[in-house]
N, C-alpha and C positions, 0 to 999 in steps of 0.2 A: 504493499499500499504506499509506503513512504517513497519508494523509487518512482511510483507513478506521479505522486505529488511533486517530487522534485523535477521529474521531466516536464510536468505541466508548467511549473514556475520557470524553468528555463526557456521553454518555448514562448511564454508570454514575455519574458524579458528580452529575448532575441527579437520578437515582433515589435516591441516598444522601441528598441535601438534602431531597427530598420526604418520605422516610420519617422523617428526623430532625423535620421539621416536624409530621408526623402524630403521632409519639410525644410531642413536647412539648405538642401540643393535647390529647391523651388524658391526659397527666400533670396538666395544669392542670384539666381538668374532673373528673378523679378525685378530686384533693384538695379541690376545691370541692364536689362532690356527697357525698363519703364522709368527708371530713375529712382533714386532714393528720395525720401521725403526732403522738401526743400529746407536748405540751411542757409542762414544768412552769414556771410563773413564780416559784414559791416552794416551798421544801422543806418547808412545814407540811403538815399533813393535808389531802387533796384535798377539794374540796366534794362533798357527796353530794346528788344530785339525787332529789327526792321522786318516787315512782312515779306516772306518769300526769300529772304537773303540769309545765307549761312553766317554772316558776320553781323555783329550788333553794333551798339553805341559807337559813334564817331567814325563810322565807316565812310570812305569816299569812293567816288567812282573809280574803276580800275584804269590805270594809265596805259596807253597804247604801248606795245613793245617796239623798240626801234627796228626799223627795216634792216634786213641782213642783205649782204652784198651776194649777187647771184654766183660768182665765180670765186674760186679759191684764191687766185692771183689778186683779185680786187680785195679780198679780205685781209690779205697780209699787208696792203698798203695803207689801210685805214687805221686810225688809232683805236685802241681799245675803248669801247663805250661801257662805262659803269654808272650805277646809281649815283655815285657821288659826283658826277659831272666830268668824268674824264681821268680823275686821279685814281689810282688803285687804292682800295681801302685797306686799312691796317686796324687791326682790332684795338679799340680803345683810344686811338690816337687823335680822333677828331672832336672830343668833348663828349659830354653826357648824352644819352639817348633821349630823343624827344618824341619818336614815333615808332611804331611796330609796323613793319612793311611785311605783307604776305608775298613770298617770292615764288612759291609753287602750291598747287592745289586748286580748289573749286574758285577761291576768290582772289587769284594771282593779281598783284598790283594794288590791292586794297591796303589803305594805310589807316592806323588807328593812332590818335594823338595819345601820349603818355601823360596826361594831366593829373591822374590819380596816383596815389602812393602804391597801389597794387593793381594787378590785372588778373582776374580768374579766367581759366581757359577750360572749356569742355563742351558737352552736348547740352547741358542745362540752360534754359531760356534766362536764367538770372546771372549767366557768366558774362564777363565783359566781352571776350572773344568766343563766339558761339561757333564750334565747328561741327557741322553736320556730316559725320563720317562714322561708319560701322566700327572703326578702329580707334574711336576716341571714347574715353569714359565719360560719364555724366559730369563728374568733377575730376578733371584730368590733372592739371598742373596750375601754379600761381607764379606770377612774377611779382616781386616786391622791390620797391625802391629802397636802398640802404645809402643814404647820402647822395652821392652823384652816380653811383652805379646800381645796377639791377641784379637780383638774385632770382634763380629759378628753383622751384620745389616741385617735385613729382608728387601728387597727391594719392599715392598707391594706386595707380592707373592699372588697368589690365594688361595693355600692350606697351607701356613705358613710354618715356620722352627721351629724345636724344639731343645732345647739345654737341654740334660739330662731329656727328657720327658716333659719339660715345653715350651710352645710356647713363641717365641721371640717377644715381643712387641716394644722393643727400642734397642739400641745399648747395648750389654752386653759383658763382659769379657768371654773369653772361656779358662778355665784352661786346661792342657794337660790331656790326657786320659778321657776326657768328651764327651760322644757321642753326635754328632750334626746330626740330621735327616732331609733330604730334599727329599720328595717324597718317594721312596722306597730305598733310599741310606742313609747309615749312615757311617760317618766317624769320626775320632779323630784326634787331633793334638798331635804329639809326639815328645820328644827330639831326 
């Protein structure tokens, strides 16, 4: 009789552990697919996302890309065209960053002025930079101003954040003209 009771208790315990495991998986998937409950990082007014645009607050119209020369010989004769107006950028050499410019992805060419002390990045509509991308987490990363420089923190995102091709594992300093990749979007901080 006692062995049957022990076996019944073990079966019930195993069933409870199995259901706990299933509910924890469902909760993790739900929060990743539909977003976690809204959490405010600041008590100021929330960012307002533009209708139909993957980038919110402060976004400007994309700038057209410079025309490329048709032949290789012509390309060699032309000077290098860069966003800084002809001079090759060097990290941090031109002063503090004043804007965030998207260099690749859905909103290439879009610039966001860095007027606030921090920029939140993710799929959430209350993020400063909203990236609509299946590889971007709801609350993916945060840029914060520290004096005249900016620091980048990955907020435990699923797919990670890259700074100049290296995965961000802790809070790191972001020099100007250094590519930051989140999902399929790459951006730089520029003076």
